[in-house]
Each structure stands twice: as structure tokens, then as C-alpha cells.
C-alpha positions in Angstrom: 108.5 150.8 96.0 109.1 148.1 93.4 108.9 147.7 89.7 109.1 144.8 87.2 112.3 144.4 85.3 113.6 142.0 82.7 113.1 138.2 83.3 115.6 136.4 85.6 118.2 134.3 83.8 117.5 131.5 86.4 113.7 131.3 86.1 112.8 133.2 82.9 110.1 135.0 85.0 109.8 138.7 85.6 111.9 139.9 88.6 110.5 142.3 91.2 113.1 145.1 91.5 113.8 145.9 95.1 113.6 149.5 96.3 115.9 151.2 98.7 115.3 150.7 102.4 114.8 148.0 104.9 114.7 144.5 103.2 111.2 143.1 103.0 110.5 140.0 105.1 109.0 136.8 103.6 107.4 133.8 105.1 108.6 130.2 104.8 105.4 129.4 102.9 106.2 132.1 100.3 109.7 130.6 100.0 108.2 127.1 99.4 105.8 128.4 96.8 108.5 130.2 94.9 110.8 127.2 95.1 108.0 124.9 93.8 107.4 127.3 90.8 111.1 127.5 90.0 111.7 123.7 90.3 114.5 121.9 92.1 116.6 121.7 88.9 117.0 125.4 88.7 116.7 126.2 92.4 119.1 128.7 93.9 118.6 131.2 96.8 119.2 134.0 94.3 116.4 132.7 92.0 114.0 132.5 95.0 115.0 136.0 96.2 114.5 137.4 92.7 111.0 135.8 92.4 109.9 137.2 95.8 111.6 140.6 95.3 113.9 140.4 98.3 117.6 140.0 98.9 119.0 136.5 99.4 119.8 137.6 103.0 116.1 137.7 103.8 115.9 134.0 103.1 118.4 133.1 105.8 115.8 133.8 108.5 114.3 130.5 107.4 117.0 128.4 105.6 120.7 127.8 106.0 121.5 127.5 102.3 120.5 125.8 99.0 120.7 122.2 100.3 118.7 123.1 103.4 116.1 124.8 101.2 115.8 121.7 99.0 115.5 119.4 102.0 112.7 121.6 103.5 110.9 121.7 100.1 111.1 117.9 99.8 109.8 117.5 103.4 107.0 120.0 102.8 105.8 118.4 99.6 105.9 114.8 100.9 103.9 116.0 104.0 101.3 117.6 101.6 100.7 114.2 99.9 100.4 111.7 102.8 100.2 108.0 101.9 96.7 106.5 102.1 96.3 103.7 104.7 95.7 100.1 103.7 92.2 99.0 104.8 92.3 95.4 103.5 91.3 96.0 99.9 93.0 94.1 97.1 96.7 94.9 97.0 96.8 95.7 93.3 94.0 98.2 93.7 95.7 99.9 96.6 99.0 99.9 94.8 97.5 101.7 91.8 96.2 104.4 94.1 99.6 104.5 95.8 101.3 105.0 92.5 98.9 107.8 91.3 99.5 109.6 94.6 103.2 109.5 93.9 102.7 110.7 90.4 100.7 113.7 91.7 103.3 114.5 94.3 106.3 114.3 91.9 104.4 116.5 89.4 103.8 119.2 92.1 107.4 120.3 92.1 109.4 120.2 88.8 112.7 118.4 89.3 111.5 116.6 92.4 111.4 113.2 90.7 114.9 113.6 89.2 116.3 114.8 92.5 114.9 111.9 94.5 116.5 109.5 92.0 119.9 111.1 92.5 119.7 111.5 96.3 118.8 109.4 99.3 116.0 110.8 101.5 115.4 109.5 105.1 112.8 112.0 106.3 109.8 110.7 108.2 107.3 111.3 105.4 109.5 109.4 102.9 110.1 106.4 105.3 106.5 106.2 106.5 105.4 106.0 102.8 107.6 102.9 102.4 106.5 101.5 105.7 102.8 101.7 104.7 103.5 100.2 101.3 105.4 97.3 102.7 102.7 96.8 105.4 100.0 96.6 102.7 102.1 94.1 100.7 102.8 91.9 103.7 99.2 91.8 104.6 98.4 90.8 101.1 100.7 87.8 101.0 104.1 89.1 100.1 107.1 88.0 102.1 109.5 90.5 103.6 111.8 90.7 100.6 109.0 90.7 98.1 107.2 93.5 99.9 110.4 95.6 99.8 111.1 94.9 96.1 107.4 95.6 95.1 107.5 98.9 97.0 110.8 100.0 95.4 109.6 98.9 92.0 106.6 101.1 92.1 108.4 104.1 93.6 111.2 103.9 91.1 108.9 103.4 88.2 106.8 106.5 89.0 109.9 108.7 89.7 111.6 107.5 86.6 108.5 108.1 84.5 108.1 111.7 85.7 111.8 112.5 85.4 111.9 111.2 81.9 108.8 113.2 80.9 110.3 116.4 82.4 113.6 115.9 80.6 111.8 115.3 77.3 109.7 118.4 77.8 113.0 120.4 78.1 114.2 118.8 74.9 110.9 119.8 73.2 111.5 123.5 74.3 115.1 123.3 73.0 114.4 121.6 69.6 110.7 122.7 69.2 109.6 119.1 68.8 108.9 116.5 71.4 111.1 113.3 71.1 108.0 111.1 71.2 106.4 113.0 68.4 109.7 113.0 66.4 109.8 109.1 66.8 106.1 108.8 65.7 106.5 111.1 62.7 109.6 109.3 61.5 107.7 106.0 61.3 104.4 107.4 59.9 106.2 109.4 57.2 108.3 106.4 56.1 107.3 106.0 52.4 108.8 102.5 52.0 106.5 101.1 54.6 109.3 99.2 56.3 107.6 99.1 59.7 104.0 98.2 59.1 103.2 96.7 62.5 104.9 99.6 64.3 103.0 102.1 62.2 99.7 100.5 62.9 100.4 100.4 66.6 101.4 104.0 66.7 98.3 105.0 64.8 96.1 103.1 67.3 97.9 104.6 70.2 97.5 108.1 68.8 93.8 108.0 69.5 94.3 107.4 73.3 94.7 109.9 76.1 98.4 110.6 77.1 97.7 109.1 80.6 96.7 105.7 79.0 100.3 104.6 78.5 101.2 105.3 82.1 98.2 103.5 83.4 98.8 100.5 81.1 102.4 100.2 82.0 101.7 100.7 85.7 99.1 98.0 85.8 101.4 95.6 84.0 104.0 96.2 86.6 101.7 95.8 89.6 99.9 92.7 88.2 103.2 91.2 87.4 104.5 91.8 90.9 101.3 90.3 92.4 101.5 87.3 90.1 105.2 86.8 91.0 104.2 86.9 94.7 101.6 84.1 94.1 104.1 82.0 92.2 106.7 82.4 95.0 104.2 81.5 97.7 103.2 78.4 95.7 106.8 77.3 95.3 107.5 77.7 99.0 104.4 75.6 99.9 105.5 72.8 97.5 109.0 72.9 99.0 107.7 72.2 102.5 108.1 68.6 103.7 
């Protein structure tokens, strides 16, 4: 028998109070789902156990500890979002799709982007994602180094974008105003009109969907990488005797 008690300090969600008796067993899929809801930044075995209404000991049937749990969550979510193959389309078009798939993956588990920035991951699904991206770039004219740099640029851009957004959302909950909105209001409310161009730009951007900034910046990055590849190839051709 179980009942709902006060929210957990780790998750802020209601905790299922465990009754007396044999500990309830949970599946690895249930553990992954709870961990994804909690987010990697707040992930502890106790938080997962509280969410599932079991003791932490029940989790040790599937994981060795917190780091093993995180590693398994990362492996599971990267497997759930496999990289699309390159079929000969233009590299910039493929790279945009590649980046949006990364964005969806990082958004699936709060804290995943920030965690991958801080830690090195060498699991199959992480490495094959890089392999496919480098292969697509090489088949599109990038040299070995350019293909690697282009891949890392896109991966790091998307991870950094998501991590920054998540941190600013935390700030919004703490201060009750989003930092981007605070910046916008400080300019628009300036009575001395000291920043007319900035003000007009902010007003124009205010009519756009929030995703527009990501897409605009992403395409600038990708087209810049592609243009740089073309310039490098031209320079190498001119340098040949």
C-alpha cells in the first residue's frame, strides 16, 4: 500500500511513500524514464527511488551507482535518436537536419547537453554519430581536418545552445524573469533613446518565433563552414604546381 507525501527536495515532485513489506521491483525502462524526468543535473539514486516509490536498493539490480546510471541514460537516449545516413544530398542540407536531430536529443533529457559539455563520451552511439558526420563532410569535399572541425563545431554549437537555454530557464524560475526578456526590456524602456538601432532590431525580432534565432545562427554557422571548405579547396588547387 502506498500514499502520496510531500514533494521530494531533489525533484520537487510528489513522492510515493513505500509501505511495509518486500521492496517493489522496477524495470530498467522505468528507471530511465524517471531519470529523464528528473534530469541529469539533479540525478541521484535517491531521487529516482523516491520518484518510483522504491528503496534505492531496488535500483542496484540494474545499476552500480550514480555514474553508471548516468552512463546508461546517456547510452539509451543516444540510441533512441540515431543519426540519419548521408545519401548524397547537399552537405548543408544534411548538416541542418543533423543539428536539429541533436537539438531534439539534448532536449529529451534536461541536463544532458551540459553534462556532455563537461564529460567525454566514447560510447558507440556517440562515436558513430561523429563517424557519419565526418563521412558526409568528406564526401562533400571537406578534407580530413575540415570534416572533423565542422562536425565538432555543429555538435558543440547545439550542446552549448541547449545548455545555455536550460541555465537561463533556471535563472527565470529563481528571479521570475528570463534574462533575455530582462535585456530586451532594459533597452525598450530606455527613455533617452540611447540605443535606437538595437531597439529597432529587438522590436523586429520580437515578432519572430523563438526557434528563428536558433535556425538563423545554425545556418550561418553551416554555410560559413561550407564556404570555408570551398575557399580551402581553391587555395590548395592554386598551390599545386
